[in-house]
N, C-alpha and C positions, 0 to 999 in steps of 0.2 A: 065836260072838265073842264072850268076857270083856271087858267094858271098861272100859279103865284112862284115866286122864285123860292127857293131854297133859307134865300134871307127873311125873309115876309115868316115863315114856315117857325125858322129856326131863331127867335127872335130873343130878347130880352123878358119877354112875358114868361117864356116857357120856363124860362133860367131860376125864375120867382116861383113860376105857378103849376100848372099842371098842364099838358099839350092841349087835351083838352077844353078847358081857359079859355087857352090862345087861340084854338080854331072857330070859337064860339064872338071874339073882336076879330078877327079877320073880315075884312067887307069881300069877301069872295066865296064867302059861307052863308052870309046871305042872296047871293044868286044860283047856290048850288041846287039842283034838281032833287030828290030824296036816292036814289040810286049815289048819286053823287057824296050826299051828304054820310050816306052810313056808312063810303068807304071811307070818305076821312076821320068819320069817327073812326072807325080802326086802328087804320095808320096813327092816328092820337091818343088809340087805346096803347096800341104796342110800342108807343115810344115813351111813352112813360111808365112802363114794365123795363125800357131798360132804363131807363131813365134810373129807374130803384133798383134794378141789379147791379147796375155799375158805383152807385150811393154806397149798398150796399157793401161791393165790393172793394171801394176807399178806403172804409170805415176798419172792415178787418184786412188792408195789407198794411193801414195805418195802425194798429196795434199792432201787429206782430214787426213794425217798428218801430215802434214806441222802447225808448233802451229801460232795460230790467237793469235798476237798482235795486228791488228786493225782492226775497221771492219766498214764498208762504215757505214754513217752516216742513209743510208735509211734502214738499215738489221733492221726488227722486234725486238723489244723488248724484246722480249727473248732471241733473239741471244745477243746484245748487253749484255744484262745481265751475261748471259751462260759467256761469254768473261770478264766479269770485274771479275768476281768468278774466272776465272780459273788464271786471272793476277794478283789478290791481295787476296788470300786465308785468309789469317793475317787479316785485316779490314774485310771482308764480316765473318769469322768467331764471329769476336769481337763485329758485329751492331749484328748478329744473337743468341749473346750470352746476349748483354743489352738488344734486344730484350723476350729473357726467363723471365732475372731477373723481365722487368719491369710488363710484363703481358699485357693481351689483355688487358683489360680497359683501362689501362691510358693510352698502345701503341694507344689505338684508340677516344682520348683525344686533345693525343700530332697529329696527322695528320690529325685532323679536326682543325688544329691551325693552323699548320704548309703546310697545301697542299694549301690554297688561298692563303701563304705565296709566295710559288713559283709560285703559277703561274702569282702572278704581277711582278716577277722578272724574265719572261720570257720574260713580253712583251718587 
C-alpha cells in the first residue's frame, strides 16, 4: 500500500468536500492496486460517516446551547419558569428574597387571597 501522510489525507479537500472526492484526487490513488483501492474507499466512507455524525452532533449541541429568549405558549410551566428565571435574574432574586423575608405563614395567607383574584382575571 502506498504510504501517505495523514496531512495529505486530512487536508483542506476534506474540509470542503467528501473524503472520497479527496481520495480520488490523491496521487497515491492512481498507483494503488484494486485491493488497496477497496480498503482506501472503505476508510474514506468511514471518514465521511464520522464527519457527518460530528456535524450533526455540533448542530444539536449548538441548538441546546442557544439562549432561550422565547418559549412557546404550550410549553410546560417548569420550562416557562426556567426561561423567565434566566431572562430576569434580578426580579427572581427579589421575589425569592421577599418570600424569605415574609415567611411561610404570610405567603400562604397572601396566596389564599391572590390566587382567586388571578384566576378571575384570566377569565
